[in-house]
N, C-alpha and C positions, 0 to 999 in steps of 0.2 A: 518576606519569605512565605511562599505558599507550600503546602504539602500536597503533592500531586501523585496520583496513582496512574500507572500506564499498564494496561493489559497487553500482552504481546511485546513487552518492553525490551526483550532481548533479541527481537527479530530485526530485520533490515531497517524498517521504518522506525520501530520503537527505540532502537539503540541510538539513532540520530536525534530523535526527539528527546530522549533521556539526557543526552549530552548537552543539547541546546538549553534545556530547562535548568540543568545544574549550573551551566555557565552563567545563567541569568540570576543565580542566587536562590534557587528553590530547592526544596527537599523532594526527592523522587523515590517512590516505591515502585519497583518493577516486578510485575507478575509474568511468569512464562512457564509453560509446560515443556519447553525445549523440543517440540516436534519439528518445527522449522527454524525457530530461533536457536541461538547458541551462546554459551558463556563467553566464547571468544569475541563476540560482538561487544561485550560490555566489560571485558577484563580491565581495560584502562580506566574504568569508572569505579572499580571495587574499593580503591583506597580512599575514595571521597567519603568523608563521614556523613554526608547528607544523601548518600545513595544506598538503597537497600534492594537486594535481589532475593526474590522468593519463588520457589518452584510451586506452581499452583495451576490447576486447570479451571478455566472460567465456567465450565459446565457445572462446577460445584460452587456453592455460596462462599463468599469471602467477607470478612468483617473487619473494618478499619475506619478510622476517622481521618478524612482528607478534605481538602477544599475543592479539588477538581479531579475528574476522571477522564482519561483518554482511553476509549475502548477500541483497541487495535487488534485484539487477539482473533486470528483466523488464518489458516493457510491460504495464500493468495495465488499460487501458481497451479495450473491444471494438473501437473504431475502430483503435487502434494494434496490438493483438495479432492482429487478423484481417487487417491489411494484408499481413503476411508470416507466415502460420501456421506454416510449417516453421521459420522462424527463431525464432519464439516458443517452440516445443517445444525446439529446440536450446539456446536461452538457459536455459530451466529445467533441462534434463537435463544438457547438457554443462557448463553453468555450475556446476551442483551438483557434478559429477564433478571439475572443475578446482579448485574452492574446497575441496572435501573432501580432495582429494589434497594441496593446499597445507597445510591444517590438520593432516593426518596427518603430513606431513614435519616441520613446525615445532612441533607440539604445541600449537597454538592452539585456543582455544574458538571455536566457530562457530555462528552463529544463522541459521536459514533463515526468511525471510519467506514463509510460505505464505499461504493465502487461504481465506476462507469459501466460495469457489467450489468447493472440494473437496467441499462438501455438495451441489452441484448445485441442482436444484429440490427442496428437502427435503420428505420425507413426515413428518418429525419436527419439532415446533416447541415451544419454541425449540431450537436446535441445540446439543447438548453434544458434547464431543470424542469420546465413544465411538460416535457415529453415523457409519456408514460412507459415507453419502451416496447420492445418486440422480443420477448423472452420465451423460449420453449420450456414450459414448466416440468417436463419429464425428460428433457435431453441430458446429455452426458455432462454438461456444465451446470445443470440446474441446481445441484447441491450448493454451489457457491452463489449463483445469481439469485435464486429464490430465498436462500438463507439471508442474504443481505437485504433483499426487498422486505422480508418479514421483519428484520431487525429495525428497518426504518419505520415500519408500521407500529411496532412496539414503542419506539421512541416517541413518535407523535402522540400515541394514545396515552402513554404515561404523562406526557406534558399536558394534554387537555384534561385528563381525568384526575391527575394527582399533582399538577403544577410543578412537575420536575423540570429543572432548568436544563434544557437540551440544546445540542448543536449537532447538525448532520452535514458532513462533507462527502462528496462523491469524488473519489480519487481516480484519476486517469493514469495511464502507464507511467511508472516511476522507476528510475534506475540510479545507480551510484555504487560507491564502495559499500561492502558488507551485504550486497545481494548474495543469495545462496548460489554457489557456482553450478549446482546441479538442479536448479529449479525448473528447467525446461522452458523458460521464457526467452523471448527472442534476443534481447540484449545480451544476457549471460550466455546463451547458446552460441551466438555469433562470435563473441569475444573469446570464449573458451576454445571453440573450434579453430579460430584464426591463430591464437597463441600456440596451439599444439600442432599447427601446420596441417590440419584436417580440412576436408571440403566443408563448405558452409551450406547447411541444409535450410532450404526455404520450402515452406509448405504452400502448395498451390502455385499460381503463376508469379507470385511476388508483387502483384499490383495492389494487393490489399494494403490499407493505410492504417497507421497508428500515429499518435502524438506522444512524444516522450518528454517528461519533465525530470529535471535533476532533483535529487532528494532534498537538497537544502531549500529549494523553492517550495516544495511541498510542506516542509516543516514550518517555514515562515507562514504559509497559508493556514496551517493548523492552528498555530499560536494566535494569529490574528482572528481566526474564527472563534476560538475560545474566549477571546477578550472582547468580541463584538457586543453591541448593545443587546440587552436581554430579549427584546421583542423579535430579533432576527434569529430564527432557529434553523434556517435552511430548508431543504438541502441546497448546497452550493457546490458547483463544479470547481475542483482544484486540479488543473491540468495545464498543459502547454498546447496552445492552438496551432503551433507549428506542425504541419502534417507531412509525413514521409511514407513512401512505399517501403515494403520489406526489401526490395532490390536496392533502393537508395541507401538504406541502413546498412545492408551487407557490404556495399561498395565503400561506405565511409569507414567501417570497421577494418576492412582489408587495407585501405589506405593508411589508417592511423597505426595499425600494428605492423605494417610492412610485410604482411603475410603473402604467400604465393597460393593461397587457397582458391579453389574453383567453387563456383556456385552450382549446387545440384538441387533438383526439385523433387518433392515428395507430395503425396496426396494431402489435400486440405482436411484437417479434422472436422468432425461434425459440429455444427452450430458455431463455427469460428466466424466472428464478425468480419465483414468486408471493409467497413469504414469505421473509424472512431476518432472523433475530434471534438473537444469541448468548446462550447460557447462560454466565455468567462466574463461576460458583461456584468453579471450579478456580483461576482467576486470583486471586480474592479469597483463597482458602486458601493458595496457594503463593507469591504475589507481594506479601506484606505488605499485604493488604487493598486491592490495586489495584482501582480502578474509575474510570470517566470522571468528570471534575469540571466540564467546560465545557458549559453548557446549549446546546441547538441554536440558539436565537435569538442568543445571545452569539457563538458561533462563526461563524454566518452573517454577523453584522455585520462581523467581521474580514475574512471572505472577500469580501464585497461591496465593502468599502473597497479591498481589493487589486485586484480586477478593475476597479473604477471608476477607480483611478489608472492602470492599464495602458491603458484606453481613452482617458482624457483626455490623457495625455502621449505617446500615439502608439506606445508600446512594444508594444502588442498586435500590431502588424504584423510584429514580429520572430519571432513564433511560426509 
């Protein structure tokens, strides 16, 4: 049994990671300030004697003895991270400093959940880890993009200067049950609009592409990265190389929900990437042939069922 700290543990990703680590026989301490995470995501874990939920903001120091730290805390959707951009940067930067300081003091291994957003609007396709990115440092998305880039810098410097045992993953678009229904991201937007019989909103011409991985595939990649040999620190892309246009995704959601929704187009937001697709060669090589297993239609089915239940039982109003 390991004692594992997860920051942002009551969020979409953190709750699935908490569940998996508990099922593998570990003790999990979940930190969350509940800005985008919610107790409803981990209610089913609260009776487990090896699960502990603590309200805490990672911009403040935290002291505990653990074996591993997963640093996931940070709002990840544009609606949420642009709501308070200064706090978003502080969460990425000060959160990294506080968690790295903790890892240094107690000798814990620490994983940073970075993002494909460090590649910005890429001029290289698909994106491999050696690509430095094309990010607007003063744009509307920069509070998130640059915060995560700075966090990666801090992790690498703590490793080189203080021998902290670090791991860095770059997460590409991920979806699944427990996504925040109002996070403004494309999968949740399309599903919510379709289930409510509303028109589906596509920004731009709909030809921009993304790759979508189901949350269970991401969690598997996270755990394999944490367990990888000490010399491999990353960064490593964790994403699905299957690429879809926004129009193709909208059509799949309409088909799977049986909705009569029409597709309408709105202006493209500033700095919105036109292409995003991971090169996962490094993950396959270093993480025991890791690659996504869940096809898009299967994962969308699970996610649609989750949102449909939220709407039907009225719990959607709690978000």
